[in-house]
BALUM-434593 format. One record per residue (C-alpha): x, y, z. Coordinates in steps of 0.1 Angstrom, whole numbers, padded with zeros to 4 digits, always signed. Layout:
% residues N
XYZ
...
//
This chain:
% residues 1109
+0295+0605+0337
+0310+0587+0308
+0344+0605+0312
+0343+0603+0352
+0338+0565+0348
+0366+0563+0320
+0389+0578+0347
+0379+0553+0374
+0384+0525+0351
+0417+0538+0338
+0429+0546+0372
+0420+0515+0394
+0439+0485+0397
+0416+0463+0422
+0386+0452+0406
+0366+0456+0437
+0373+0489+0435
+0356+0490+0401
+0324+0473+0409
+0305+0509+0419
+0317+0525+0386
+0298+0493+0367
+0268+0494+0391
+0261+0528+0380
+0268+0524+0340
+0242+0496+0345
+0214+0518+0362
+0224+0547+0340
+0217+0526+0307
+0185+0506+0322
+0169+0541+0328
+0178+0551+0293
+0164+0518+0280
+0197+0506+0268
+0187+0474+0284
+0210+0456+0261
+0241+0479+0269
+0232+0474+0306
+0239+0433+0302
+0270+0438+0282
+0288+0460+0312
+0273+0435+0333
+0289+0408+0316
+0323+0430+0314
+0323+0429+0350
+0315+0398+0360
+0344+0384+0338
+0369+0401+0363
+0357+0374+0388
+0356+0347+0362
+0317+0346+0360
+0307+0344+0324
+0271+0347+0314
+0263+0326+0283
+0249+0340+0249
+0226+0316+0245
+0206+0290+0276
+0190+0258+0265
+0166+0241+0286
+0189+0212+0294
+0214+0242+0308
+0185+0256+0329
+0177+0222+0341
+0211+0210+0351
+0213+0247+0369
+0180+0236+0388
+0191+0202+0397
+0224+0216+0412
+0211+0242+0434
+0181+0216+0446
+0212+0191+0457
+0227+0219+0476
+0196+0231+0495
+0191+0194+0506
+0167+0190+0533
+0171+0227+0545
+0137+0240+0561
+0121+0273+0562
+0138+0280+0592
+0176+0273+0579
+0166+0295+0547
+0156+0324+0570
+0186+0321+0592
+0213+0316+0563
+0246+0335+0578
+0256+0369+0566
+0278+0370+0532
+0309+0388+0542
+0333+0372+0510
+0341+0405+0490
+0340+0390+0460
+0308+0371+0464
+0292+0401+0474
+0304+0422+0441
+0293+0393+0421
+0257+0392+0440
+0254+0430+0437
+0260+0431+0396
+0239+0403+0391
+0211+0419+0411
+0212+0448+0392
+0215+0435+0361
+0184+0412+0362
+0158+0438+0354
+0172+0443+0319
+0178+0406+0316
+0143+0397+0324
+0130+0428+0299
+0157+0417+0272
+0169+0386+0275
+0142+0364+0293
+0161+0329+0281
+0189+0341+0305
+0166+0352+0334
+0162+0317+0347
+0202+0309+0350
+0212+0344+0365
+0185+0338+0395
+0196+0299+0401
+0235+0319+0403
+0221+0340+0426
+0203+0310+0446
+0236+0292+0444
+0256+0324+0457
+0234+0324+0488
+0236+0287+0498
+0274+0288+0493
+0284+0322+0510
+0254+0331+0531
+0224+0359+0529
+0229+0393+0511
+0203+0421+0513
+0184+0408+0478
+0177+0375+0496
+0139+0382+0496
+0136+0390+0460
+0158+0358+0449
+0138+0334+0470
+0106+0346+0454
+0123+0343+0420
+0131+0308+0428
+0100+0301+0438
+0087+0313+0403
+0114+0291+0385
+0105+0262+0402
+0066+0269+0389
+0080+0275+0353
+0104+0247+0352
+0087+0222+0374
+0052+0233+0373
+0055+0233+0414
+0027+0257+0424
+0034+0249+0457
+0067+0258+0458
+0062+0292+0442
+0035+0301+0469
+0056+0288+0495
+0089+0309+0485
+0068+0339+0476
+0055+0337+0515
+0094+0329+0526
+0100+0360+0506
+0080+0385+0524
+0091+0372+0557
+0121+0381+0551
+0113+0413+0542
+0107+0416+0581
+0146+0413+0586
+0159+0433+0561
+0159+0471+0552
+0130+0486+0530
+0151+0496+0500
+0144+0458+0484
+0104+0459+0494
+0094+0469+0460
+0114+0446+0440
+0100+0416+0465
+0064+0426+0460
+0066+0432+0424
+0075+0393+0421
+0054+0383+0446
+0022+0396+0432
+0028+0389+0398
+0045+0354+0399
+0034+0334+0437
+0006+0351+0453
-0016+0345+0427
-0008+0306+0429
-0034+0302+0458
-0049+0335+0464
-0070+0358+0442
-0050+0377+0420
-0067+0411+0434
-0045+0402+0466
-0020+0413+0449
-0033+0449+0441
-0025+0457+0479
+0011+0448+0476
+0019+0465+0443
+0005+0494+0459
+0027+0492+0489
+0055+0484+0460
+0049+0517+0447
+0047+0539+0481
+0076+0521+0494
+0099+0522+0463
+0087+0563+0462
+0097+0564+0497
+0132+0549+0495
+0146+0565+0464
+0141+0527+0446
+0118+0548+0419
+0126+0523+0389
+0107+0495+0409
+0081+0518+0423
+0071+0527+0388
+0072+0487+0377
+0046+0485+0409
+0026+0512+0398
+0024+0497+0360
+0015+0462+0368
-0010+0475+0397
-0027+0493+0366
-0028+0456+0349
-0043+0439+0379
-0071+0459+0382
-0078+0458+0348
-0074+0421+0347
-0094+0415+0378
-0126+0437+0365
-0123+0466+0383
-0142+0494+0370
-0124+0508+0340
-0132+0546+0349
-0116+0536+0383
-0085+0524+0368
-0082+0554+0346
-0085+0579+0371
-0063+0554+0392
-0038+0551+0364
-0035+0592+0361
-0020+0597+0394
+0003+0572+0386
+0013+0588+0355
+0022+0621+0367
+0045+0605+0395
+0063+0583+0366
+0066+0615+0339
+0079+0637+0367
+0108+0610+0375
+0113+0604+0337
+0107+0565+0343
+0105+0554+0308
+0103+0515+0311
+0074+0519+0337
+0054+0547+0317
+0054+0525+0288
+0043+0495+0311
+0014+0519+0324
+0005+0529+0287
+0000+0496+0277
-0026+0489+0302
-0043+0523+0297
-0046+0515+0259
-0064+0486+0265
-0091+0507+0290
-0090+0532+0264
-0099+0509+0237
-0130+0496+0258
-0140+0523+0278
-0142+0557+0253
-0149+0560+0219
-0116+0580+0203
-0111+0588+0171
-0100+0554+0155
-0074+0572+0134
-0060+0591+0163
-0057+0555+0181
-0041+0538+0152
-0020+0565+0151
-0005+0568+0187
-0006+0530+0191
+0017+0528+0157
+0041+0559+0174
+0041+0536+0208
+0049+0507+0192
+0075+0517+0173
+0092+0534+0205
+0092+0502+0227
+0101+0479+0197
+0136+0504+0195
+0140+0495+0233
+0141+0455+0224
+0116+0452+0254
+0099+0422+0251
+0082+0424+0281
+0065+0455+0262
+0058+0439+0231
+0044+0409+0242
+0019+0426+0268
+0013+0452+0239
+0003+0422+0219
-0014+0405+0248
-0038+0433+0251
-0048+0437+0214
-0054+0401+0209
-0081+0403+0241
-0094+0438+0227
-0093+0420+0191
-0115+0389+0204
-0135+0407+0225
-0147+0431+0199
-0155+0398+0171
-0126+0409+0150
-0110+0373+0142
-0081+0380+0118
-0070+0407+0139
-0071+0385+0169
-0050+0359+0152
-0023+0381+0141
-0018+0396+0176
-0020+0361+0189
+0009+0349+0166
+0031+0379+0180
+0022+0369+0215
+0031+0334+0210
+0069+0347+0202
+0071+0369+0231
+0052+0353+0259
+0085+0339+0270
+0093+0369+0288
+0065+0366+0313
+0072+0325+0322
+0062+0325+0357
+0038+0356+0359
+0002+0353+0362
+0002+0363+0324
+0012+0328+0312
-0020+0308+0323
-0042+0343+0312
-0026+0336+0279
-0033+0299+0281
-0073+0313+0283
-0072+0335+0257
-0054+0317+0231
-0080+0289+0233
-0109+0314+0233
-0090+0326+0199
-0084+0291+0186
-0122+0281+0194
-0134+0314+0173
-0113+0299+0145
-0128+0264+0142
-0161+0275+0124
-0142+0288+0100
-0115+0265+0094
-0121+0235+0064
-0092+0214+0069
-0101+0187+0095
-0061+0184+0101
-0066+0222+0111
-0096+0214+0134
-0077+0185+0148
-0049+0210+0153
-0070+0237+0172
-0085+0211+0195
-0049+0197+0205
-0038+0232+0216
-0070+0236+0235
-0067+0208+0249
-0026+0214+0264
-0041+0249+0272
-0067+0231+0294
-0044+0211+0311
-0024+0239+0320
-0054+0260+0332
-0070+0229+0353
-0034+0225+0372
-0037+0259+0380
-0073+0261+0385
-0068+0229+0412
-0047+0253+0433
-0063+0286+0426
-0097+0282+0416
-0109+0319+0425
-0087+0329+0395
-0087+0300+0367
-0117+0278+0375
-0144+0297+0355
-0117+0303+0326
-0117+0266+0321
-0153+0260+0323
-0153+0290+0297
-0132+0275+0275
-0149+0241+0279
-0183+0253+0273
-0170+0270+0241
-0156+0234+0231
-0186+0218+0239
-0201+0244+0216
-0185+0239+0186
-0187+0199+0191
-0222+0200+0196
-0224+0187+0231
-0255+0212+0242
-0260+0198+0275
-0226+0201+0284
-0223+0235+0271
-0252+0249+0289
-0241+0235+0325
-0205+0246+0316
-0217+0281+0305
-0234+0284+0337
-0208+0273+0362
-0183+0297+0343
-0207+0325+0347
-0212+0313+0388
-0179+0315+0389
-0168+0347+0377
-0192+0365+0394
-0185+0346+0425
-0150+0357+0425
-0158+0395+0412
-0145+0388+0376
-0171+0410+0362
-0156+0413+0326
-0153+0374+0324
-0189+0369+0338
-0201+0397+0308
-0181+0375+0284
-0194+0341+0297
-0229+0355+0291
-0224+0371+0257
-0208+0337+0247
-0240+0319+0260
-0264+0346+0244
-0247+0334+0210
-0250+0297+0220
-0285+0298+0230
-0292+0322+0195
-0278+0292+0175
-0298+0263+0188
-0330+0289+0184
-0336+0296+0221
-0337+0338+0216
-0361+0340+0250
-0333+0320+0271
-0305+0342+0247
-0318+0373+0256
-0318+0369+0293
-0277+0362+0290
-0276+0391+0267
-0290+0416+0290
-0267+0402+0319
-0238+0403+0296
-0253+0442+0289
-0253+0450+0324
-0216+0437+0333
-0198+0454+0306
-0221+0482+0316
-0206+0476+0354
-0171+0472+0341
-0174+0506+0321
-0165+0488+0290
-0187+0511+0268
-0175+0501+0233
-0186+0465+0243
-0221+0480+0254
-0227+0500+0221
-0215+0469+0202
-0242+0446+0222
-0266+0473+0215
-0256+0479+0176
-0255+0440+0166
-0285+0434+0185
-0305+0464+0178
-0333+0448+0173
-0337+0440+0212
-0323+0470+0225
-0339+0496+0204
-0374+0487+0210
-0379+0517+0232
-0380+0540+0198
-0401+0513+0184
-0435+0501+0181
-0440+0477+0212
-0456+0453+0187
-0426+0452+0168
-0406+0419+0169
-0386+0402+0150
-0399+0373+0129
-0376+0347+0144
-0381+0357+0183
-0420+0361+0173
-0423+0327+0159
-0401+0314+0193
-0423+0334+0215
-0455+0321+0195
-0445+0285+0201
-0440+0285+0235
-0476+0304+0248
-0498+0277+0233
-0531+0293+0224
-0527+0329+0236
-0536+0350+0211
-0510+0371+0189
-0519+0407+0202
-0513+0393+0239
-0482+0375+0230
-0467+0407+0212
-0480+0427+0241
-0460+0405+0266
-0430+0410+0249
-0434+0447+0243
-0437+0449+0281
-0407+0427+0286
-0390+0456+0263
-0403+0485+0281
-0396+0472+0315
-0360+0465+0306
-0357+0504+0293
-0374+0509+0325
-0349+0492+0346
-0318+0502+0327
-0325+0537+0331
-0333+0546+0367
-0308+0540+0397
-0334+0556+0422
-0349+0525+0441
-0383+0544+0447
-0387+0556+0411
-0375+0518+0398
-0400+0502+0419
-0430+0526+0409
-0423+0519+0373
-0419+0482+0376
-0453+0482+0396
-0468+0503+0371
-0459+0483+0339
-0467+0450+0360
-0504+0459+0366
-0509+0474+0335
-0503+0443+0312
-0504+0414+0339
-0547+0420+0345
-0540+0430+0381
-0564+0455+0397
-0541+0459+0429
-0503+0449+0440
-0475+0454+0453
-0440+0451+0459
-0423+0437+0490
-0386+0434+0497
-0366+0423+0520
-0342+0444+0547
-0324+0429+0578
-0345+0397+0580
-0376+0420+0578
-0404+0421+0546
-0412+0462+0539
-0442+0470+0516
-0419+0495+0494
-0447+0504+0466
-0485+0493+0465
-0515+0502+0444
-0545+0494+0467
-0570+0514+0450
-0591+0492+0426
-0609+0518+0410
-0582+0539+0394
-0544+0530+0387
-0527+0550+0416
-0491+0535+0426
-0478+0552+0462
-0442+0549+0474
-0447+0543+0511
-0425+0521+0527
-0444+0504+0556
-0438+0470+0574
-0456+0441+0562
-0463+0427+0596
-0484+0462+0600
-0499+0463+0568
-0538+0455+0563
-0538+0459+0529
-0524+0423+0522
-0529+0390+0535
-0500+0388+0555
-0501+0348+0560
-0504+0343+0525
-0472+0362+0512
-0455+0345+0546
-0464+0314+0530
-0446+0323+0498
-0416+0339+0514
-0412+0301+0531
-0418+0282+0502
-0401+0305+0475
-0424+0292+0452
-0452+0313+0430
-0484+0310+0443
-0515+0311+0417
-0550+0314+0433
-0581+0314+0406
-0607+0318+0434
-0590+0326+0463
-0624+0334+0485
-0637+0298+0476
-0607+0275+0471
-0573+0269+0484
-0555+0268+0522
-0566+0304+0528
-0601+0309+0523
-0602+0313+0560
-0575+0338+0562
-0589+0370+0577
-0581+0393+0548
-0595+0369+0520
-0628+0361+0543
-0632+0402+0545
-0620+0416+0506
-0632+0381+0488
-0607+0384+0463
-0610+0364+0428
-0575+0360+0417
-0541+0363+0433
-0504+0361+0420
-0479+0359+0447
-0440+0356+0429
-0408+0356+0448
-0378+0376+0433
-0341+0363+0430
-0311+0375+0417
-0285+0348+0414
-0304+0326+0440
-0304+0354+0463
-0339+0358+0476
-0347+0397+0471
-0387+0398+0480
-0417+0393+0458
-0448+0406+0437
-0483+0405+0450
-0510+0412+0420
-0549+0408+0433
-0577+0409+0409
-0614+0411+0424
-0634+0408+0390
-0621+0377+0371
-0614+0343+0383
-0582+0329+0368
-0569+0363+0357
-0532+0352+0360
-0527+0329+0335
-0495+0303+0330
-0486+0331+0302
-0491+0361+0327
-0469+0343+0351
-0439+0337+0325
-0445+0374+0320
-0439+0386+0357
-0413+0359+0359
-0394+0376+0333
-0400+0411+0344
-0388+0403+0379
-0357+0385+0368
-0350+0415+0351
-0358+0438+0376
-0337+0417+0404
-0302+0430+0391
-0315+0466+0390
-0334+0462+0422
-0300+0448+0439
-0283+0480+0422
-0311+0503+0433
-0305+0492+0470
-0268+0494+0468
-0270+0527+0453
-0293+0541+0479
-0274+0528+0507
-0243+0544+0493
-0264+0577+0487
-0272+0574+0523
-0240+0568+0535
-0224+0596+0513
-0250+0620+0530
-0240+0612+0564
-0203+0613+0554
-0209+0647+0537
-0224+0659+0569
-0195+0643+0590
-0167+0661+0566
-0187+0691+0570
-0182+0688+0609
-0150+0671+0608
-0141+0705+0584
-0145+0728+0610
-0127+0710+0634
-0098+0701+0610
-0094+0739+0604
-0096+0750+0641
-0077+0724+0658
-0042+0738+0671
-0023+0704+0660
-0011+0698+0626
-0035+0679+0608
-0030+0663+0573
-0052+0641+0550
-0026+0617+0527
-0038+0594+0502
-0030+0562+0513
-0021+0547+0475
-0002+0573+0462
+0014+0591+0494
+0001+0625+0485
-0012+0652+0507
-0044+0660+0498
-0053+0685+0528
-0035+0703+0554
-0047+0724+0582
-0034+0760+0590
-0020+0748+0619
+0000+0724+0600
+0017+0753+0577
+0022+0774+0603
+0043+0742+0619
+0064+0736+0588
+0064+0771+0572
+0048+0765+0541
+0015+0776+0521
-0011+0750+0519
-0006+0751+0483
+0029+0748+0485
+0023+0722+0512
+0002+0696+0486
+0029+0697+0457
+0056+0688+0484
+0064+0648+0491
+0074+0633+0520
+0116+0633+0511
+0111+0671+0510
+0100+0677+0548
+0108+0643+0566
+0146+0639+0581
+0160+0608+0557
+0167+0587+0588
+0130+0585+0594
+0114+0582+0564
+0111+0547+0569
+0085+0562+0598
+0064+0581+0568
+0061+0548+0548
+0051+0527+0579
+0025+0550+0590
+0006+0546+0556
+0010+0509+0555
-0006+0505+0592
-0037+0530+0583
-0040+0511+0550
-0042+0477+0569
-0070+0498+0593
-0047+0500+0622
-0041+0531+0643
-0007+0543+0637
+0018+0564+0667
+0054+0573+0662
+0083+0600+0665
+0101+0617+0637
+0125+0644+0632
+0107+0665+0602
+0122+0700+0583
+0110+0731+0579
+0112+0755+0550
+0136+0774+0559
+0158+0739+0566
+0154+0740+0604
+0148+0706+0622
+0125+0697+0647
+0107+0670+0667
+0072+0657+0660
+0050+0629+0677
+0026+0616+0648
-0007+0598+0650
-0026+0583+0622
-0062+0566+0615
-0082+0562+0588
-0110+0587+0574
-0132+0588+0546
-0127+0621+0523
-0135+0628+0489
-0158+0593+0488
-0129+0571+0495
-0108+0563+0524
-0076+0580+0529
-0051+0583+0562
-0055+0617+0582
-0022+0624+0604
-0020+0646+0636
+0013+0661+0643
+0023+0677+0675
+0057+0693+0677
+0073+0684+0705
+0107+0699+0705
+0108+0715+0737
+0095+0679+0755
+0124+0663+0731
+0150+0690+0744
+0139+0686+0779
+0141+0648+0774
+0174+0648+0756
+0189+0675+0784
+0178+0650+0811
+0193+0619+0790
+0225+0643+0785
+0226+0652+0824
+0222+0613+0834
+0248+0605+0808
+0270+0628+0822
+0267+0617+0860
+0271+0582+0846
+0303+0593+0826
+0317+0610+0864
+0307+0582+0882
+0324+0555+0857
+0353+0580+0857
+0352+0580+0895
+0351+0542+0898
+0380+0538+0870
+0399+0565+0890
+0389+0542+0923
+0401+0511+0903
+0432+0526+0893
+0442+0537+0926
+0432+0503+0941
+0457+0487+0911
+0480+0510+0918
+0481+0506+0956
+0480+0466+0950
+0508+0473+0925
+0531+0492+0946
+0524+0469+0976
+0535+0442+0952
+0559+0461+0942
+0573+0468+0975
+0571+0432+0988
+0591+0424+0955
+0612+0449+0963
+0617+0437+0999
+0622+0402+0987
+0649+0416+0962
+0666+0439+0990
+0668+0408+1012
+0684+0386+0986
+0701+0412+0973
+0718+0416+1010
+0720+0383+1018
+0740+0374+0986
+0763+0405+0988
+0771+0392+1023
+0775+0353+1011
+0797+0367+0983
+0824+0384+1002
+0835+0352+1023
+0827+0328+0995
+0852+0348+0969
+0876+0345+1002
+0869+0307+1005
+0872+0302+0968
+0904+0321+0967
+0918+0304+0992
+0908+0270+0981
+0929+0276+0949
+0961+0284+0968
+0956+0257+0992
+0952+0232+0961
+0988+0247+0953
+1003+0245+0984
+0989+0207+0992
+1002+0201+0959
+1039+0213+0964
+1038+0199+0999
+1024+0162+0986
+1054+0165+0958
+1078+0173+0981
+1068+0145+1005
+1069+0120+0981
+1102+0132+0970
+1110+0130+1005
+1100+0090+1008
+1119+0086+0974
+1153+0098+0991
+1153+0091+1023
+1149+0059+1042
+1117+0060+1066
+1124+0048+1101
+1099+0025+1120
+1083+0055+1139
+1079+0071+1106
+1064+0037+1086
+1040+0030+1120
+1028+0069+1119
+1021+0068+1080
+1000+0035+1085
+0983+0049+1111
+0973+0082+1095
+0966+0061+1063
+0990+0086+1045
+0986+0071+1008
+0947+0076+1015
+0952+0109+1025
+0974+0122+0997
+0954+0108+0975
+0916+0121+0988
+0930+0155+0997
+0932+0171+0963
+0900+0157+0961
+0883+0172+0989
+0900+0208+0975
+0881+0202+0943
+0847+0195+0961
+0854+0228+0982
+0864+0247+0951
+0834+0232+0932
+0808+0236+0961
+0819+0275+0963
+0815+0281+0926
+0778+0272+0932
+0773+0292+0960
+0787+0320+0936
+0761+0313+0911
+0736+0314+0934
+0745+0347+0948
+0745+0358+0911
+0708+0342+0905
+0698+0359+0935
+0711+0394+0926
+0696+0387+0889
+0663+0384+0902
+0666+0410+0926
+0677+0436+0903
+0661+0469+0909
+0643+0485+0874
+0658+0520+0860
+0638+0544+0845
+0645+0532+0812
+0647+0494+0793
+0680+0476+0800
+0688+0450+0783
+0686+0414+0797
+0683+0375+0788
+0646+0363+0791
+0664+0329+0800
+0683+0343+0831
+0652+0358+0846
+0633+0326+0841
+0662+0306+0856
+0663+0328+0886
+0628+0329+0892
+0629+0286+0889
+0659+0290+0915
+0640+0312+0941
+0608+0288+0937
+0633+0259+0941
+0621+0247+0976
+0584+0248+0967
+0591+0225+0936
+0604+0197+0962
+0586+0170+0970
+0569+0169+1003
+0547+0149+1025
+0516+0153+1002
+0532+0152+0967
+0563+0143+0947
+0583+0168+0930
+0570+0191+0902
+0586+0183+0873
+0601+0217+0855
+0610+0208+0815
+0628+0235+0798
+0625+0240+0760
+0645+0268+0754
+0652+0283+0718
+0676+0307+0710
+0666+0342+0720
+0688+0371+0715
+0691+0396+0743
+0661+0420+0746
+0655+0456+0761
+0630+0452+0789
+0626+0460+0825
+0640+0428+0837
+0626+0431+0874
+0590+0435+0864
+0589+0404+0838
+0606+0383+0864
+0575+0397+0888
+0555+0382+0860
+0574+0350+0860
+0569+0345+0895
+0531+0352+0896
+0523+0326+0867
+0546+0298+0882
+0537+0306+0919
+0500+0300+0908
+0508+0268+0888
+0523+0254+0921
+0494+0267+0944
+0471+0250+0919
+0492+0214+0924
+0495+0219+0956
+0457+0222+0958
+0450+0192+0936
+0472+0168+0955
+0449+0174+0987
+0424+0152+0970
+0450+0125+0953
+0471+0096+0968
+0508+0096+0964
+0503+0066+0941
+0480+0086+0919
+0504+0118+0919
+0535+0098+0910
+0513+0079+0881
+0507+0110+0867
+0535+0134+0875
+0528+0170+0877
+0546+0192+0854
+0553+0227+0841
+0568+0231+0807
+0586+0265+0800
+0593+0269+0763
+0607+0300+0744
+0609+0309+0706
+0615+0339+0681
+0590+0343+0657
+0585+0376+0632
+0606+0399+0653
+0587+0388+0683
+0598+0365+0715
+0573+0343+0727
+0573+0324+0763
+0547+0295+0767
+0545+0283+0805
+0522+0254+0805
+0509+0230+0833
+0492+0195+0833
+0470+0205+0863
+0431+0207+0865
+0426+0235+0842
+0397+0264+0840
+0359+0267+0831
+0354+0290+0803
+0336+0315+0828
+0366+0315+0851
+0393+0316+0819
+0373+0350+0812
+0376+0366+0844
+0413+0359+0855
+0428+0392+0847
+0401+0413+0859
+0413+0433+0890
+0408+0415+0926
+0396+0384+0907
+0406+0350+0925
+0399+0318+0930
+0422+0313+0961
+0405+0311+0995
+0406+0340+1020
+0440+0352+1030
+0457+0331+0999
+0455+0356+0975
+0448+0394+0965
+0434+0388+0929
+0463+0410+0918
+0488+0391+0905
+0476+0381+0870
+0459+0416+0865
+0496+0433+0874
+0510+0404+0853
+0486+0417+0821
+0496+0453+0828
+0535+0449+0829
+0535+0429+0794
+0508+0446+0776
+0511+0482+0787
+0548+0484+0800
+0564+0462+0771
+0538+0465+0744
+0534+0428+0740
+0505+0403+0747
+0492+0380+0777
+0470+0354+0769
+0459+0322+0787
+0443+0291+0767
+0425+0268+0794
+0408+0231+0789
+0389+0215+0822
+0409+0186+0832
+0440+0192+0807
+0455+0223+0821
+0465+0260+0811
+0489+0277+0793
+0501+0311+0793
+0515+0330+0766
+0536+0357+0766
+0544+0381+0735
+0569+0405+0734
+0583+0427+0709
+0620+0427+0702
+0621+0462+0689
//
């Protein structure tokens, strides 16, 4: 490649010809991780266009560039930005392409230069128009406004504008735009998890259209997004493996590094690898990304190290990682990672506060956290679903270290509620863990235990096994009671429980807490709802002093007794779901009362006191003690526990109530999880049955069926008909990609089908596809969503419609052939009509020419005779007069002669006769000139061009039309202004040119005659009618302009005047052929050009251009 590029650079002299070579070199270096080399090549190329990228950029430089762009944008609206004109300047396009292709390398290695490069590209758009990169540039510009001006609204608006622009562009840049919008724009006002579909789409489209580099980046950040928004870590790993295979397949090293950083972060929490192995792998990986000079890679590496070390309570290691992130976080300016860093930076700093002995150091920590909080609060104002709970957790931690206990309690709870409400499960776990530590610090172990359970549960749900094990190890005294005596309790916790239970015996206290521990173990070990409720009721009945009881759950607004023990003699818990309304084993009205009030109810002697003494059940069974307690999960009513004792009054003490409350609060989450698991199992069972049914249909249907992964675009299953249609075996089909069997021109159909089905829509389309043997055929595709292998995938039905399409194409071909022949026939007819008209016109002109030529010939002979005779007469008269004068001088006149001389006025005759003869001679010369002009106009054209003077042709035409130019009763004379230049004779068909002059001038006279019908003679005299004829030479072309000052034409009429048979004259006054023939004579016969320029109310000008050679 290098040698080929050298040849190109050596041989080319035009800088535009080198652009493609520069771009290839830039992309090649980027793929090889030689980012700095790629930037250097771009700088060299840009210098050829007088654009120098600076080595260093200050904040002032960036702000100045931003202000310049904002001034250029002015008050442009969104519609203005969407509808910029296209960029057509070749050099501007070259600069735009070079900058765009270098942007990723600059972002990775020189992030300080990135804002300036984006601003240059925005400026190019405004000055030169839009190009294919406009959507990406708008998204990046929005992110820059957020970086520099903290304008979150602008970031979000330009992100949406970029997505709108994608609808007007090709698919090639979609992966680039999706990446920027997902990481920098969308999260400004939407949940960060909403970015995940954009990133997945960016990956799919990038792979489909060949933009694999950015497809890889989308895949990498999709893994990061899933991790950071609390997706189950095992799911993250499983999805990541599919991406990794594709990234490895296409050797996308940068994207692989990006993905592996996230995978390391997940592995650190998800499983228990050998620490030495992990350390070795990380060191090798870190060394590689350090060599590439990728600030992004280094920043992300240390960012996740910081998070992991903080979560694992390794303060010093977290501090070290934090320092590295501080040094490189600029590389992620404008992205979601900035506010995330503010969050974890504050947590790491606050973790150092108790260990700091220097008051100044403590103040610096608090100031650092306050600055971070100010930025987080700004983000939380626009996107509370992403940042409010983060702000609240930092606030809680700050209150904790400052000793503000009530405020800390409130902020921990708000942080937990916000994280849970918005599905940031990992941050809900962290907030619960920190809250538990806080309550242990203030000697509230019972409350701490509740928060610790939730932290343990959320870490489990997240899949952070390392954190789960860490909690169980750190608080083993609580988590390992299953293997210990139920009477064992750590001293500090025993004392706390003793203090809170008043006069209750220690044995009862210990037993109750043991019950709590066993219940926790039972709950954590059961996911089957029936078994969970069975165990839970057994524990409650055993330790709450109840003879009888049940657990009732709500389902779709109705109450059902799920498990019950109605036998008061022996312990017999029965799982038998029945509606509470139909149950006769429990007091329905009492239970419904608790459901309505959602408050615990204790009756110490139910048969003798209280509001339910007349209840039929109580009257019949005479129970002594009743306890009915609602079950809540995060404020949501799930059901209730009903307990009954018919032997003892006041059997359910406040201590017992507290124990049952603790048990039900623990049970709430487990019940919800079990219910969810039960529903999912039922759905899975139904789906399995349906899959079996569908499999049979799938295999036997005649149409080609395929199931495709909506995220990766990979084929998961095909039926035999599909294999036969394409010529592949099933094993082969599962290994190929869309590019292997879809025609390149129709790859977009494949991408659009995945997008439509992913969005929950049905898809229908056509495409041309390729068999294994290379032959092509037409296919009709329908797509819909189906559930396959535990998740939604795309089911696509393909039908070979080659024969149908062939018939359609034949029909279209036949119709096109008929249409073509009809057009040919119409054209031939038009040409025939035009030829006939031209023949008629030619015959008319020929007849006129013959007439004129004949008249000229007949006149020419006598005029020649007269002209010669007059010359002789002049000589004779001169001689006679000379002789007469001599005679008068020599001979004395007689009286008779004198009288005769006076009578005839001899002196006058001698003076006037020569003048008369001279006048006669002038008249005969004029007649001769007229005769010559007539002969010039009427001259017949030969088969070949002859040399002629254009001015002679113009003058002869004006002579023919002279009688029409004269004044008449309706108008004054039409003035003719001649502005003739110095023209050489040219080779032409003069007769045909005279015909052109005649048609144009006659039309002008007709127009003046028409106008004069509606104007008075005074008006016409005030504004004389004029025809101006000018001629000139320029660039070996002769130009004749015939201009009038008449009424002009509308644009509509002007567009039709050269059309065959088009006329604006009345019936019988015009054929519609004159100008059509004139255009044909000038453009076809003389290779010239005839154009018309007319403005309504100002006049019309015909411009004739004829080459002289």
